N, C-alpha and C positions, 0 to 999 in steps of 0.2 A: 299846729304840735313846731315848735322851735326846733333846734337845732339839737338835737345831745341826745332825745325824744325818740325810740322804737318804737312804732306799735305795732302787730300781729296779728291777722283777725283769719283767720282758718272757718273756714265755711263766704258765707251771698253778701255783699252789699250797698244798702240802696242804697237814693241821691244823695250827689255832693260830696261825696267822701276826699276825702283835702282841702275843701275849699279854704283857702285862702294862705296853707300853708308855710312856713315862711322858718322850714331849717332842716327838719326831720325825718324821717323817713316810716313810711307807707308798705307793707307786703299784704295781701292779700293774695292768697288758696284756697282751692278745694281743702273743706274736711277730708283728712285721709281712709276717711271707710268711703268714699265716694267713688264708686264704682263708673262715672260718668270720664269723656271724653275732656279734659277744661278747655280745651282750647277751641271744645263744636259749643260751650252752654257761654250765653254772658251772667260775671258771677257780682259783679259791678252796675251804679245805678247809672242815669242820665248823669250829665255834670259831673264827672271825676276829675277834682282839680282845678277847682274857677281858683279865679284870677289866684294859684300860686306863684307866691316870689322865687322861694329857693325850697332844697330835701326835694326827694329819692319820696315816689313811687311806682310799686314792682307787682303787676296784679296779672298772677295765673290763668290767664280769662278773655272771657273779653268784653266791653263791657257799653254803655249805654252810647246815644248822641251825648255830641259838644264836649264829645275828652279835649277836659286841656280847655277849654275853651277861658280866651286874656290871661293864659300866663306869665307869667316873664323872667321867669327865671332860674323855676323846679325839670327837674329830668325824674319823666315819668318811659315805662315797659308796660306794654301790656298786647292781648292776644287775638285783639281784631276791636274796634269801633260801630257804631253806625252811625249820622247820618251828622252834617259840620265838624268831624272832631278840626279841631286846633287856632278855632276861632278868634279872629283879632289875638293869637297869640305874640308875646313884641319879645319871648327872651327864653333863655332854656332851652331840653333834648328831649325829646318826645320821637322814641319806637313798638311800631306796630308790628306785630309777629303774627299778620293776622287780614282779614279783607278787612276795607273799610265803607260808609257807604257814599253817600253822597255828599262836594261839594264841601272837599276838606280844600285845609285853607283860607280862607276865605277871610280881606281885612290883613290876613298874616301879616307883620310888623316886622320882627325877626322870630332869632333863636331857630330854628334847626332839625327837620325833625326823614326819619329813618321811616322806608314802609317797604315789605319785605312782599313782590311780587306787588302792585299799584295800580291798576285799573288807572291807566290818564284822562282817561273820562270823566273819570267822581274827581279829579281836579280842578277847585278855582281860579282858573290860570291870573286875577285879575293886580296881584301882586304879585306871585313867587314864578318860580323859574321849579324848572324839575331838567337832575340832571344825577350822574353818574358818583356815588356817595365818594365827596374831598379826603371823608378825616376814615380809614379805614379803620384804623389801630381805635379812634375812639368809638365807632359801632363794635368793634368786638368787645370792648370792653364794656360796653353798657348789654348787650346780652352774655355776658360772660355775667357780670352783678346778677341778672337775670334767673339767672339758672340754681346760684350756688344762694340768692335767698330763695326762692320761690320752689326749685325743687323741676323747672321746666323742662317736660319732656321737647317740647317744642324748640329753646333753647339748645337743651344738649345734642340734640341731634342736625342743628346750624350751624355751631362749636366740631362739631365731629371731621363736616367737609365744612371749613371756612371760605376754601378754595370755590369752592362751585357757589356757596353760600351767598355770599358778598354779591357775586353775578348778579342774586335774586333781588336786590335792592336799589330800592330809586331814592336818593337823596330831595326834599321838595326846603329850598330857601328863600325870606323875600330877595327880590328883584331891587330894592336899595341896603335892601342889609347888607349884602354883599359886595357893592362895592363900595360899602364903610371894609368891612372885614380885607378885600380890595387896596385901601388904601396903607391904613395900616400897616399893611407887612409889608408895600413901596418902602412906605419913609423906613419899617424899623427894618428895610436891610441898607438903608440908606445912610444909617448912624443917626438919624432926629435924635433929639432930646424925646419927651415928654411933651412939653406942651406943644411944642414944632407934629409929633406927631397928632396932640389933640386933638388938631388947626384943621391940618390935614383930615382927621375925619370927620371932622364938622361941616368943611368944603367938599368933604362926595356925597354928604347929609342935602344938603344945600339941594345941592351938581340935579342930583339921584339919580 
């Protein structure tokens, strides 16, 4: 789905929704006549957002296993995931407003994830660190977009008391990716040009 196209599905979806997403927007929500609690139900299958390069995915409800595997630049918000979420992710932003399965962030080398009430024991820490949220404005903006696009009650409740809700989120970021971002920030603060900033970032990446 390229940039400029929005697809909205009211109902459930199978595996591989958003595979190779390249700029468009996908919105999945239950039927408006459904009587179940959306955040308690799996509404989308496995491997959602596989290999996405850009664009947005909003899922009101839970998704299956391997959510956003090999995502390199898309933004996704979901209300719970199965095992192996964020596997081999190299870029993008993911917000998980619910429980996760095991082995979160295995092989994740780029991008950022924000997870509500994260069980730290389920995170594969070989390449990532767990921190408090660094960019609260970005996170709030994504939660707000999710509420607008899907009518999510979870998002609405979080936004109603954002100061408390923010403390419930954890940020997952790859160690080397954080170092590169820090190098870029330092170079920009020092007034370095684009080439010098890029060189500083490359050096940070090589040093690891």
